[in-house]
TITORMI-133710 format. One record per residue (C-alpha): z, y, x; chain; residue in three letters. Coordinates in pm, whole numbers, plus 50000, padded with zeros to 5 digits. Each point is the difference from the previous one (the first is absolute). Layout:
LOZA;Z;Y;X;A;ALA
...
//
This chain:
LOZA;54216;44972;72150;A;MET
LOZA;50364;50107;50025;A;LEU
LOZA;50213;50045;49689;A;HIS
LOZA;50324;50197;49989;A;ARG
LOZA;50271;49990;49735;A;THR
LOZA;50142;50342;49919;A;TYR
LOZA;50259;49895;49745;A;ILE
LOZA;50201;49810;50261;A;ALA
LOZA;50260;50279;50064;A;PRO
LOZA;50112;49963;49638;A;LEU
LOZA;50067;49630;50035;A;VAL
LOZA;50351;50020;50154;A;PRO
LOZA;50117;50224;49716;A;LEU
LOZA;49859;49754;49748;A;VAL
LOZA;50172;49719;50188;A;ALA
LOZA;50337;50171;49980;A;LEU
LOZA;49964;50078;49630;A;VAL
LOZA;49880;49658;49898;A;PHE
LOZA;50139;49787;50283;A;GLY
LOZA;50257;49827;49785;A;GLN
LOZA;49726;49848;49787;A;LEU
LOZA;49981;49744;50277;A;LEU
LOZA;50278;49760;49912;A;THR
LOZA;50261;49871;50241;A;GLY
LOZA;50101;50287;50229;A;ALA
LOZA;50179;49859;50305;A;GLN
LOZA;49853;49660;49904;A;ASP
LOZA;49741;49871;50245;A;PRO
LOZA;49828;49796;49727;A;HIS
LOZA;49822;50192;49723;A;HIS
LOZA;49891;49881;49661;A;ARG
LOZA;49744;50218;49825;A;PHE
LOZA;49930;49996;49631;A;ASP
LOZA;49655;50102;49880;A;LYS
LOZA;50076;50372;49963;A;ASP
LOZA;50175;50023;50337;A;ASP
LOZA;49717;49823;50178;A;ALA
LOZA;49731;50217;49841;A;GLU
LOZA;50191;50318;50084;A;TRP
LOZA;50052;49880;50356;A;THR
LOZA;49630;49925;50039;A;ARG
LOZA;49919;50350;49875;A;TRP
LOZA;50236;50158;50248;A;ARG
LOZA;49875;49786;50287;A;MET
LOZA;49650;50118;49921;A;GLY
LOZA;50106;50327;50160;A;GLU
LOZA;50053;49841;50338;A;LEU
LOZA;49744;50090;50264;A;CYS
LOZA;49649;49926;49870;A;THR
LOZA;49807;50147;50289;A;GLU
LOZA;49722;49778;50132;A;GLU
LOZA;49905;50001;50364;A;GLY
LOZA;49739;49805;50191;A;VAL
LOZA;50244;49736;50126;A;TYR
LOZA;50305;50047;49776;A;PHE
LOZA;50086;50067;49639;A;THR
LOZA;50314;50148;49847;A;GLY
LOZA;50269;49781;49844;A;SER
LOZA;49928;50153;49659;A;GLY
LOZA;49669;49816;49996;A;ASN
LOZA;50188;49668;50008;A;CYS
LOZA;50212;50076;49693;A;VAL
LOZA;49753;49882;49739;A;ASN
LOZA;50049;49635;50095;A;CYS
LOZA;50328;49997;50194;A;HIS
LOZA;50239;50211;49791;A;ALA
LOZA;50241;49823;49757;A;PRO
LOZA;49825;49797;49732;A;ASP
LOZA;50067;50133;49646;A;PRO
LOZA;49951;49644;49873;A;ASP
LOZA;50254;49858;50246;A;GLY
LOZA;49751;49732;50107;A;HIS
LOZA;49895;50098;50350;A;ALA
LOZA;50206;50128;50294;A;LEU
LOZA;50327;49850;49876;A;VAL
LOZA;50225;49731;50144;A;ASP
LOZA;50123;49692;49815;A;GLU
LOZA;50272;50210;49834;A;ASN
LOZA;49762;50267;49878;A;GLY
LOZA;50106;50267;50253;A;ALA
LOZA;49714;50207;50136;A;THR
LOZA;49868;49937;50349;A;VAL
LOZA;49743;50278;49978;A;SER
LOZA;49916;50093;50361;A;PRO
LOZA;49949;50365;49906;A;VAL
LOZA;50336;50023;49821;A;THR
LOZA;50190;49838;50286;A;ASP
LOZA;49814;50185;50277;A;TRP
LOZA;50022;50347;49847;A;GLN
LOZA;50367;50065;50086;A;ALA
LOZA;49998;49847;50349;A;THR
LOZA;50007;50182;50331;A;LEU
LOZA;49651;49857;50063;A;MET
LOZA;49860;50178;49695;A;ALA
LOZA;50176;50324;50089;A;ASN
LOZA;49959;49983;50377;A;SER
LOZA;49780;50310;50023;A;ALA
LOZA;50231;50208;49778;A;ARG
LOZA;50319;49882;50174;A;ASP
LOZA;50185;50328;50070;A;PRO
LOZA;50191;49858;50297;A;PHE
LOZA;49678;49882;50161;A;TRP
LOZA;49826;50332;49939;A;GLN
LOZA;50298;50189;50145;A;ALA
LOZA;50013;49773;50304;A;LYS
LOZA;49629;50045;50070;A;VAL
LOZA;50057;50378;49994;A;ASP
LOZA;50301;49960;50231;A;HIS
LOZA;49802;49806;50258;A;GLU
LOZA;49721;50256;49986;A;GLY
LOZA;50241;50289;50049;A;LEU
LOZA;50158;49829;50301;A;ILE
LOZA;49661;49922;50155;A;ASN
LOZA;49754;50256;49854;A;PRO
LOZA;49719;49905;50240;A;THR
LOZA;50006;49648;49851;A;HIS
LOZA;50048;50098;49637;A;ARG
LOZA;49658;49887;49877;A;GLU
LOZA;50012;49669;50189;A;SER
LOZA;50348;49933;49859;A;ILE
LOZA;49880;50068;49647;A;GLU
LOZA;49689;49786;50050;A;ASN
LOZA;50216;49711;50125;A;LEU
LOZA;50257;50025;49723;A;CYS
LOZA;49752;50024;49713;A;THR
LOZA;49832;49677;50112;A;ALA
LOZA;50282;49799;49845;A;CYS
LOZA;50146;50241;49745;A;HIS
LOZA;49662;50100;49853;A;ALA
LOZA;49764;49719;50105;A;PRO
LOZA;49741;50053;49726;A;GLN
LOZA;49953;50369;50082;A;GLY
LOZA;50021;49943;50375;A;TYR
LOZA;49748;49717;50021;A;HIS
LOZA;49767;50152;49741;A;GLU
LOZA;49985;50318;50206;A;ALA
LOZA;49945;49822;50331;A;HIS
LOZA;49752;49743;49869;A;MET
LOZA;49785;50259;49823;A;THR
LOZA;50016;50249;50284;A;GLY
LOZA;50184;50254;49785;A;ALA
LOZA;50291;50018;50243;A;ALA
LOZA;49974;50301;50227;A;GLY
LOZA;50059;50017;50375;A;PRO
LOZA;50378;49999;49935;A;ASP
LOZA;49981;49683;49794;A;GLY
LOZA;50160;49968;49656;A;TYR
LOZA;50280;50257;49986;A;THR
LOZA;50273;50089;49754;A;MET
LOZA;49781;50284;49874;A;GLU
LOZA;49727;49746;49927;A;ASP
LOZA;50243;49765;49829;A;LEU
LOZA;50154;50256;49769;A;LEU
LOZA;49653;50082;49863;A;ASP
LOZA;49897;49636;49960;A;ASP
LOZA;50091;49796;49692;A;GLU
LOZA;49899;49674;50169;A;LEU
LOZA;50237;50075;50286;A;GLY
LOZA;50281;50103;49766;A;LEU
LOZA;49960;49665;49822;A;ASP
LOZA;50206;49861;50290;A;GLY
LOZA;49959;49636;50089;A;VAL
LOZA;49787;49948;49692;A;GLY
LOZA;49835;49688;49864;A;CYS
LOZA;49686;50016;50213;A;THR
LOZA;50203;50115;50300;A;GLY
LOZA;50125;49643;50032;A;CYS
LOZA;49739;49791;49822;A;HIS
LOZA;49714;50139;50213;A;SER
LOZA;50152;49870;50325;A;ILE
LOZA;49768;49750;50170;A;ASP
LOZA;50126;49698;50193;A;ASP
LOZA;49897;50130;50341;A;VAL
LOZA;50250;49972;50284;A;GLY
LOZA;50289;50096;49773;A;LEU
LOZA;50282;49858;50212;A;ALA
LOZA;49920;50225;50296;A;GLY
LOZA;49965;50328;49810;A;ARG
LOZA;50241;50293;49993;A;HIS
LOZA;50034;50369;49912;A;ASN
LOZA;49806;49973;49674;A;GLY
LOZA;49685;49861;50161;A;ASP
LOZA;49887;49821;49684;A;LEU
LOZA;49668;49810;49993;A;PRO
LOZA;49862;50132;49670;A;ILE
LOZA;49725;49810;49820;A;ASN
LOZA;49683;50210;49973;A;GLU
LOZA;49847;49806;49709;A;GLU
LOZA;50264;50083;49737;A;ASN
LOZA;50145;49649;50002;A;VAL
LOZA;50353;49985;49858;A;ALA
LOZA;50183;49709;50161;A;TRP
LOZA;50270;49826;49800;A;GLY
LOZA;50205;49683;49980;A;GLY
LOZA;49804;49834;49716;A;PHE
LOZA;49789;49711;50118;A;GLU
LOZA;49735;50034;49728;A;ASN
LOZA;49987;50361;49883;A;PRO
LOZA;49766;50087;49714;A;TRP
LOZA;49762;50280;50091;A;ASP
LOZA;49914;50125;49655;A;GLY
LOZA;50152;50326;49901;A;LEU
LOZA;50156;50107;50327;A;MET
LOZA;49686;50063;50201;A;SER
LOZA;49831;50165;49705;A;GLY
LOZA;50291;50231;49917;A;GLN
LOZA;50127;50086;50348;A;THR
LOZA;49721;49903;50238;A;GLY
LOZA;50236;49764;50185;A;PHE
LOZA;49920;49630;50023;A;ILE
LOZA;50304;49768;49975;A;PRO
LOZA;50008;49727;50262;A;ALA
LOZA;50253;49747;50124;A;TYR
LOZA;50155;50093;50333;A;GLY
LOZA;50241;49753;50155;A;GLU
LOZA;50122;50280;50229;A;HIS
LOZA;50152;50179;49699;A;MET
LOZA;50262;49725;49994;A;ARG
LOZA;50089;50038;50369;A;ARG
LOZA;50227;50237;50187;A;SER
LOZA;49716;50117;50224;A;GLU
LOZA;49868;50221;49719;A;VAL
LOZA;50320;50207;50041;A;CYS
LOZA;49980;50022;50379;A;ALA
LOZA;49807;50321;50059;A;SER
LOZA;50230;50234;49809;A;CYS
LOZA;50318;49817;50096;A;HIS
LOZA;49931;50004;50375;A;SER
LOZA;50019;50355;50131;A;LEU
LOZA;50022;50137;50351;A;TYR
LOZA;49998;50356;50128;A;THR
LOZA;49882;50158;50325;A;HIS
LOZA;50303;50156;50165;A;THR
LOZA;50001;50376;50053;A;GLN
LOZA;50231;50170;50247;A;ASP
LOZA;50216;50299;49907;A;LEU
LOZA;49704;50234;50058;A;GLU
LOZA;49774;49800;49768;A;GLY
LOZA;49795;49834;50273;A;GLU
LOZA;49914;49630;49979;A;GLU
LOZA;50183;49785;50255;A;THR
LOZA;49776;49695;49968;A;GLY
LOZA;50283;49793;49854;A;ASN
LOZA;49984;49827;49663;A;VAL
LOZA;50299;49961;49768;A;PHE
LOZA;50007;49732;49730;A;PHE
LOZA;50150;50194;49711;A;GLU
LOZA;49954;49761;49705;A;GLN
LOZA;49941;49629;50054;A;THR
LOZA;50084;49826;49672;A;THR
LOZA;49697;49771;50011;A;TYR
LOZA;50056;49903;50366;A;LEU
LOZA;50368;49933;49926;A;GLU
LOZA;49879;49752;49738;A;TRP
LOZA;49765;49846;50256;A;VAL
LOZA;50304;49938;50224;A;ASN
LOZA;50198;49817;49733;A;SER
LOZA;50054;49661;49842;A;ALA
LOZA;49828;50133;49687;A;PHE
LOZA;49669;50015;50185;A;ASN
LOZA;50056;49656;50151;A;ALA
LOZA;50082;49862;49654;A;GLU
LOZA;49698;50170;49838;A;ASN
LOZA;50215;50227;49782;A;VAL
LOZA;49781;50307;49956;A;GLN
LOZA;50098;50357;49904;A;CYS
LOZA;49858;49969;49648;A;GLN
LOZA;50250;49752;49847;A;PRO
LOZA;50281;50254;50046;A;CYS
LOZA;49812;50325;49943;A;HIS
LOZA;49751;49868;49742;A;MET
LOZA;50176;49698;49841;A;PRO
LOZA;49781;49755;49812;A;LEU
LOZA;50009;49976;49622;A;VAL
LOZA;50143;49665;49896;A;GLU
LOZA;49711;49805;49851;A;GLY
LOZA;49749;50272;50085;A;GLY
LOZA;49864;50276;49778;A;ALA
LOZA;49678;50126;49847;A;ILE
LOZA;49898;50276;50240;A;ALA
LOZA;49815;50234;49764;A;ALA
LOZA;49987;50092;49634;A;THR
LOZA;49620;49965;49993;A;GLN
LOZA;49826;49770;49931;A;PRO
LOZA;50240;49828;49762;A;ASN
LOZA;49903;49645;50102;A;TRP
LOZA;50147;50018;50351;A;LEU
LOZA;50261;49738;50093;A;PHE
LOZA;50321;50019;50206;A;PRO
LOZA;49969;49983;50378;A;GLN
LOZA;50223;50052;50300;A;ARG
LOZA;50124;50360;49972;A;PHE
LOZA;50217;50209;50231;A;GLY
LOZA;50208;50271;49834;A;LYS
LOZA;49925;50343;50145;A;HIS
LOZA;50368;50085;50047;A;HIS
LOZA;49940;50100;50364;A;LEU
LOZA;50374;50038;50039;A;VAL
LOZA;50154;50115;50328;A;GLY
LOZA;50352;50126;50061;A;GLY
LOZA;49972;50374;49934;A;ASN
LOZA;50176;50048;49668;A;ALA
LOZA;50108;50347;50113;A;PHE
LOZA;49648;50145;50013;A;MET
LOZA;49907;49831;49673;A;LEU
LOZA;50293;50173;49830;A;LYS
LOZA;49912;50332;50162;A;LEU
LOZA;49639;49967;49881;A;MET
LOZA;50106;49903;49648;A;ARG
LOZA;50229;50303;49978;A;ASP
LOZA;49727;50235;50128;A;ASN
LOZA;49695;49840;49839;A;ALA
LOZA;49872;50318;49833;A;VAL
LOZA;50025;50209;50316;A;GLN
LOZA;49829;49726;50201;A;LEU
LOZA;49727;49939;49736;A;SER
LOZA;50085;49630;49974;A;LEU
LOZA;49851;49801;49716;A;SER
LOZA;50260;49721;49964;A;ALA
LOZA;50259;50027;49724;A;SER
LOZA;50377;50003;50064;A;PRO
LOZA;50013;49651;49854;A;THR
LOZA;49743;49869;50245;A;GLN
LOZA;50196;50154;50287;A;PHE
LOZA;50322;49847;49865;A;ASP
LOZA;49836;49658;49998;A;SER
LOZA;49879;50035;50360;A;THR
LOZA;50342;50127;50106;A;ILE
LOZA;50166;49703;49829;A;ALA
LOZA;49768;49759;50181;A;ARG
LOZA;50063;50176;50330;A;THR
LOZA;50379;49983;49971;A;VAL
LOZA;49980;49637;49884;A;ALA
LOZA;49788;49913;50303;A;SER
LOZA;50244;50173;50234;A;LEU
LOZA;50299;49822;49849;A;GLN
LOZA;49851;49653;49954;A;ARG
LOZA;49743;49951;50272;A;GLU
LOZA;50095;50217;50294;A;THR
LOZA;50327;49901;50167;A;ALA
LOZA;50302;49770;49977;A;ARG
LOZA;50354;50075;50118;A;LEU
LOZA;50281;49768;50098;A;SER
LOZA;50349;50076;50132;A;VAL
LOZA;50281;49777;50119;A;HIS
LOZA;50334;50047;50169;A;GLN
LOZA;50049;49912;50365;A;LEU
LOZA;50322;49900;50173;A;ALA
LOZA;50176;50309;50129;A;SER
LOZA;50311;50110;50183;A;ALA
LOZA;50308;50119;49816;A;SER
LOZA;49957;50349;49853;A;GLY
LOZA;49620;49996;49973;A;GLU
LOZA;49733;49879;49763;A;TRP
LOZA;49673;49854;50123;A;LEU
LOZA;49691;49943;49785;A;PHE
LOZA;49646;49896;50091;A;GLU
LOZA;49711;50132;49791;A;VAL
LOZA;49653;49850;50003;A;GLU
LOZA;49697;50185;49861;A;VAL
LOZA;49692;49788;49933;A;GLU
LOZA;49654;50148;49944;A;ASN
LOZA;49817;49824;49715;A;LEU
LOZA;49683;50211;50018;A;ALA
LOZA;49683;49902;50184;A;GLY
LOZA;50021;50304;50229;A;HIS
LOZA;50270;50215;50154;A;LYS
LOZA;50259;50157;49775;A;PHE
LOZA;49967;50290;49975;A;PRO
LOZA;49626;50001;50070;A;SER
LOZA;49719;50251;49984;A;GLY
LOZA;50059;50372;50027;A;TYR
LOZA;50266;50063;50270;A;PRO
LOZA;50225;50221;49784;A;ALA
LOZA;50144;49697;49823;A;ARG
LOZA;50348;49872;50082;A;VAL
LOZA;50239;49730;49885;A;ALA
LOZA;50371;50003;50078;A;PHE
LOZA;50306;49783;49951;A;LEU
LOZA;50311;50111;49814;A;GLU
LOZA;50317;49802;50069;A;PHE
LOZA;50317;50057;49797;A;ILE
LOZA;50333;49825;50059;A;LEU
LOZA;50267;50035;49731;A;THR
LOZA;50343;49849;49954;A;ASP
LOZA;49880;49823;49688;A;GLY
LOZA;50117;50293;49791;A;GLY
LOZA;49912;50367;50011;A;THR
LOZA;50080;50078;50364;A;ASP
LOZA;49705;50021;50238;A;THR
LOZA;50088;49882;50349;A;LEU
LOZA;49661;50060;50164;A;PHE
LOZA;49666;50148;49893;A;HIS
LOZA;49687;50006;50217;A;SER
LOZA;49663;50119;49872;A;GLY
LOZA;50103;50222;49711;A;ARG
LOZA;49734;50240;49874;A;TRP
LOZA;49997;50334;49821;A;SER
LOZA;49713;50217;49881;A;GLU
LOZA;50120;50299;50200;A;ASN
LOZA;50084;49826;50328;A;ASP
LOZA;49790;49685;49996;A;GLY
LOZA;50141;49700;50190;A;ILE
LOZA;50351;50078;50123;A;PHE
LOZA;50041;49979;50377;A;GLY
LOZA;49632;49953;50077;A;ARG
LOZA;49924;50148;50343;A;ASN
LOZA;49811;50328;49994;A;GLU
LOZA;49724;49861;50219;A;ASP
LOZA;49998;49638;49890;A;TYR
LOZA;50259;49732;49942;A;GLU
LOZA;50027;49716;50256;A;PRO
LOZA;49926;49644;49899;A;HIS
LOZA;50343;49841;49964;A;TRP
LOZA;50117;49648;50080;A;ASN
LOZA;50360;50088;49908;A;GLU
LOZA;50132;50283;49785;A;ILE
LOZA;50365;50101;50026;A;ASN
LOZA;50004;50361;49880;A;ALA
LOZA;49905;50161;49670;A;GLU
LOZA;49757;50241;50166;A;ASP
LOZA;49796;49708;50129;A;GLN
LOZA;49731;49869;49765;A;VAL
LOZA;49718;49750;50034;A;GLN
LOZA;49673;50181;49923;A;VAL
LOZA;49674;49803;50007;A;TYR
LOZA;49720;50241;50092;A;GLU
LOZA;49713;50100;50226;A;LEU
LOZA;50078;50303;50218;A;VAL
LOZA;49706;50159;50180;A;MET
LOZA;50027;50191;50326;A;GLY
LOZA;49764;50266;50134;A;ASP
LOZA;49874;50032;50359;A;VAL
LOZA;50336;50149;50101;A;ALA
LOZA;50190;49710;49842;A;GLY
LOZA;50139;50216;49719;A;ALA
LOZA;50025;49877;49642;A;ASN
LOZA;49701;50126;49799;A;THR
LOZA;49873;49985;49642;A;GLN
LOZA;49660;50140;50103;A;VAL
LOZA;49767;49702;49978;A;LEU
LOZA;49747;50126;50255;A;GLU
LOZA;50276;50054;50256;A;ARG
LOZA;50129;49642;49978;A;ALA
LOZA;49981;49846;50348;A;ASP
LOZA;50281;49745;50039;A;VAL
LOZA;50229;49790;49784;A;ILE
LOZA;50355;50125;50041;A;LEU
LOZA;50129;49750;49747;A;LYS
LOZA;49845;49736;49775;A;ASP
LOZA;50256;49760;49860;A;ASN
LOZA;49825;49960;49667;A;ARG
LOZA;50053;49647;49874;A;LEU
LOZA;49705;49786;50104;A;VAL
LOZA;49849;49733;49773;A;PRO
LOZA;50082;49632;50027;A;ARG
LOZA;49793;49837;50274;A;GLY
LOZA;49962;50322;50200;A;PHE
LOZA;49949;49925;50369;A;SER
LOZA;49999;50207;50319;A;ALA
LOZA;49734;49758;50133;A;LEU
LOZA;49750;50070;49721;A;HIS
LOZA;49670;50165;50112;A;PRO
LOZA;50060;50306;49776;A;VAL
LOZA;50358;50055;50119;A;TYR
LOZA;49904;50303;50209;A;ASP
LOZA;49905;50184;49680;A;THR
LOZA;50308;49896;49798;A;VAL
LOZA;50263;49974;50273;A;GLN
LOZA;50374;50032;49945;A;VAL
LOZA;50172;50305;50146;A;GLY
LOZA;50205;50011;50322;A;PRO
LOZA;50345;49960;49841;A;MET
LOZA;49925;49716;49760;A;ALA
LOZA;49805;49806;50261;A;ILE
LOZA;50318;49945;50204;A;VAL
LOZA;50200;49891;49694;A;ASP
LOZA;50015;49624;50044;A;GLU
LOZA;50038;49928;49630;A;ASP
LOZA;49730;50242;49876;A;PHE
LOZA;49727;49772;49856;A;ASN
LOZA;50189;49702;50144;A;HIS
LOZA;50211;49736;49833;A;ARG
LOZA;50161;49718;50198;A;ASN
LOZA;49803;50118;50300;A;GLY
LOZA;49662;49962;49827;A;GLU
LOZA;49767;50300;49964;A;GLU
LOZA;49836;50081;49668;A;GLY
LOZA;50294;50007;49755;A;SER
LOZA;49911;50345;49864;A;GLY
LOZA;50372;50084;50007;A;THR
LOZA;50250;50228;50164;A;ASP
LOZA;50372;49931;50039;A;ARG
LOZA;50278;50238;50087;A;LEU
LOZA;50379;49998;49998;A;VAL
LOZA;50237;50246;49834;A;TYR
LOZA;50332;50014;50184;A;ARG
LOZA;50265;50195;49810;A;ILE
LOZA;50349;50094;50121;A;LEU
LOZA;50183;50115;49686;A;THR
LOZA;50371;49942;50055;A;GLY
LOZA;49996;49884;49639;A;SER
LOZA;50246;49738;49876;A;GLU
LOZA;49757;49887;49731;A;ALA
LOZA;50021;49632;49921;A;GLY
LOZA;49630;49992;49920;A;ARG
LOZA;49709;50240;50029;A;VAL
LOZA;49660;50036;49836;A;GLU
LOZA;49693;50072;50214;A;ALA
LOZA;49696;50144;49820;A;ALA
LOZA;49662;50045;50170;A;VAL
LOZA;49697;50184;49865;A;ARG
LOZA;49654;50051;50148;A;LEU
LOZA;49853;50338;49899;A;HIS
LOZA;49640;50121;50027;A;TYR
LOZA;49866;50356;50015;A;GLN
LOZA;49629;50076;50009;A;ALA
LOZA;50022;50375;50071;A;VAL
LOZA;50334;50095;50161;A;PRO
LOZA;50089;50368;50029;A;ALA
LOZA;50019;49970;50377;A;ARG
LOZA;49630;49915;50019;A;TRP
LOZA;49879;50295;49789;A;VAL
LOZA;50231;50267;50146;A;ASP
LOZA;49747;50074;50277;A;ALA
LOZA;49724;50010;49741;A;LEU
LOZA;50181;50258;49787;A;PHE
LOZA;50029;50236;50295;A;GLU
LOZA;49633;50080;49930;A;PHE
LOZA;50040;50070;49627;A;SER
LOZA;49918;50367;50049;A;ASP
LOZA;49669;49905;50162;A;GLN
LOZA;49876;49744;49747;A;SER
LOZA;49997;50013;49622;A;GLU
LOZA;49977;49621;49987;A;ARG
LOZA;50309;49960;50219;A;ILE
LOZA;50190;50254;49790;A;ALA
LOZA;49895;49823;49681;A;THR
LOZA;50120;49664;50127;A;PHE
LOZA;50326;50151;50125;A;GLU
LOZA;50077;50125;49648;A;GLY
LOZA;49923;49660;49850;A;MET
LOZA;50199;49819;50268;A;TYR
LOZA;50310;50216;49960;A;ASN
LOZA;49997;49941;49624;A;ALA
LOZA;49954;49624;50034;A;ALA
LOZA;50264;49727;49989;A;ASP
LOZA;50006;49872;50359;A;ARG
LOZA;50257;49723;49945;A;THR
LOZA;49904;49695;50210;A;PRO
LOZA;49905;49675;49828;A;VAL
LOZA;50252;49718;50045;A;VAL
LOZA;49778;49717;50121;A;VAL
LOZA;50265;49730;50035;A;ALA
LOZA;50376;49964;49975;A;SER
LOZA;50268;49736;50047;A;THR
LOZA;50378;49966;50030;A;THR
LOZA;50257;49766;50149;A;THR
LOZA;50377;49965;50014;A;THR
LOZA;50190;50016;50327;A;GLY
LOZA;50341;49855;50091;A;TRP
LOZA;50241;50083;50281;A;PRO
LOZA;50003;49728;50263;A;GLY
LOZA;49676;49846;49870;A;PHE
LOZA;49842;49743;50234;A;ASP
LOZA;49650;49888;49901;A;PRO
LOZA;50024;49701;50235;A;ASP
LOZA;50315;49859;49841;A;ALA
LOZA;49963;49674;49805;A;SER
LOZA;50303;50048;49772;A;ASP
LOZA;50171;50283;49816;A;TRP
LOZA;50284;50172;50185;A;ARG
LOZA;50282;50243;49931;A;VAL
LOZA;50083;50322;50182;A;ALA
LOZA;50221;50122;50143;A;PRO
LOZA;50184;49692;50115;A;ASN
LOZA;50294;50034;50031;A;PRO
LOZA;50054;50250;49720;A;VAL
LOZA;50259;50259;50098;A;VAL
LOZA;50191;50246;49785;A;ALA
LOZA;49769;50232;49808;A;GLY
LOZA;49689;49784;50051;A;ASP
LOZA;49813;49825;49724;A;ARG
LOZA;49866;49646;50015;A;LEU
LOZA;49620;50007;49988;A;ARG
LOZA;49747;49720;49963;A;LEU
LOZA;49699;50012;50234;A;ILE
LOZA;49701;49830;49837;A;PRO
LOZA;49720;49797;50154;A;VAL
LOZA;49654;49989;49846;A;GLY
LOZA;49949;50036;49627;A;THR
LOZA;50214;49711;49874;A;GLU
LOZA;50291;50125;49786;A;GLN
LOZA;50324;49809;49921;A;PRO
LOZA;50070;49930;49635;A;VAL
LOZA;50379;50011;50057;A;ALA
LOZA;50240;50142;50261;A;VAL
LOZA;50360;49881;50023;A;ARG
LOZA;50286;50132;50215;A;LEU
LOZA;50221;49710;50121;A;LEU
LOZA;50306;49972;50219;A;ASP
LOZA;50002;49781;50311;A;ALA
LOZA;50095;49692;49794;A;SER
LOZA;49706;50049;49764;A;GLY
LOZA;50203;50136;49707;A;ARG
LOZA;49806;50244;49782;A;LEU
LOZA;50131;50357;50022;A;ILE
LOZA;49732;50168;49789;A;ARG
LOZA;49635;49991;49892;A;GLU
LOZA;49786;50285;50133;A;LEU
LOZA;49675;50166;49898;A;GLN
LOZA;49720;49968;50257;A;VAL
LOZA;49913;50372;49992;A;ASP
LOZA;50365;50092;50043;A;GLU
LOZA;50037;49800;50320;A;VAL
LOZA;49665;50118;50132;A;LEU
LOZA;50121;50356;49953;A;GLY
LOZA;50346;49932;50139;A;GLY
LOZA;50300;49836;49831;A;HIS
LOZA;50349;50145;50051;A;ALA
LOZA;50247;49744;50141;A;VAL
LOZA;50299;50226;50071;A;ASN
LOZA;50211;49798;49753;A;ASP
LOZA;49967;49682;50207;A;LEU
LOZA;50254;49898;50263;A;ALA
LOZA;49893;49955;50360;A;ALA
LOZA;49853;49662;50064;A;GLY
LOZA;49688;49782;49979;A;THR
LOZA;49782;49984;49689;A;TYR
LOZA;49675;49849;49878;A;LEU
LOZA;49711;50159;49814;A;LEU
LOZA;49818;49721;49816;A;HIS
LOZA;49637;50058;49895;A;LEU
LOZA;49827;49781;49742;A;VAL
LOZA;49617;50002;50009;A;PHE
LOZA;49755;49812;49777;A;GLU
LOZA;49943;49727;50257;A;GLN
LOZA;50292;50029;50240;A;ARG
LOZA;50347;50141;50070;A;GLN
LOZA;50144;50190;50298;A;GLN
LOZA;50357;50086;50101;A;SER
LOZA;50066;50291;50235;A;ILE
LOZA;50335;50016;50183;A;ARG
LOZA;50140;50350;50052;A;TRP
LOZA;50327;50158;50110;A;VAL
LOZA;50208;50274;49841;A;LYS
LOZA;50175;50192;50280;A;GLY
//
């Protein structure tokens, strides 16, 4: 018998009014006192409680998996809640079926290819609404057009997104080879989990689902089907060409990585374990702590989480602002701590130019960016004179214009940048059958560009390389995914060559790696159809009101010196000789700094003591007569004298 909850539309309003009862907004770790926990459990009781033949709504899991009013179960060693319902509720997984961008994009694809509209919707709902999709297909309720958007919007199980049973009902049957939402769903109402000895007392009686240990729930393969997506290419008239385009390959990228070889699964990053384990349910009260993965399910899309939080009532979302803030905080923290590393150092250069090499290293177990092809990362490089004057600026961004200088079609992959309108953009660019850039997923036929940073250990010789291949520009870059000639570094290096004409005695180079999940350039084509789709128009209004500022994933700085030679073994001075109007400048080597600097005449007599920073920036010597002098450097473990001439 199916049950439907009719009070659900009121839940977002309740969440907004009472959301601050959940303590710790912007804090990814909640503590709940008794009143907060009881109120939260009451509110979560209004999640989807519909019961199908093969799935049940997330609201039916609340009784045992919401925060514990007694603070005994579902907490970590510090007393912070690890309730799977609380953590899941404000994720993109929980809200996948109500995602306004996704709904708008499904409409867009259907408007472009109206003869395929139903098949597009049936394909897309398989991953975004797996409970509704599989329930309909397994029971025979799906019509000849499959499970469409019309079906979804009238189906509480579907609107529950990637709900509890949507994942925990996945059987261990050929998982590694699955794709496009082809989930092997258990037909006996078994709920697989990571506990080795689950107690089947209350759960089967209250929900009809039998808890069982499934080793596959700890492995990346359980993620494969919905994170491996290909499309059948359509030509410009909407006819199938017979070609297949691999649109999203996050799981296969992991397969072709050192993480797979080292047995580092997806779950430790996206569902980190509770230190010391946790009691998994509030009932019965004699349960003991076991291995427990937090249901953070964090990706990299902080933008859509913020947009959903700010439009929760309109979208009928059940999570509170505080829950969204916590998921957003986790997402940003993951991007900034676990995604990429930057390094920059000065290279030797000719007089009148500055040369810096930047290395970007991917720390993730898949490409960065990965997943949906809208996502981009880009480098910003700023050279200043050490003060307020900017000498060079590549990769600046504004809300109105996006990335400055980015080519209208797509930006090349750069090995060297020497102009401010050149910018390194890491992205997938799809081409249609005519070779033109396209954002229509069904028209994708060729890769025009894919220089997304590959994971460590990625190899062009791997059996899955044909599905995760690097694009035509990056593949000819000898240092892309190579270090010291060895493949698999997960890095990219490029040089910034700047001709400034500046007389600066030192410069500061700052590098930032930015990430954008939904750039304006990607949705511009979508918004051209706003007058034909209410869902597209709705998303356009939300998007235009949203803060689209990219997330700074990584940043670093270094100091540059005129005449710097990274291969030199000792400090030098420049220019030498020093002519009228010039300043005497020290050129450093490495990171060792002198503790004292002394200006001596040719006989070794002290003329004056100098400050290190002063000589690094340029010391005026106009008061000295022409002749030979010494600059004597005193280090902690050694001394060095540099002979120089005043002309």
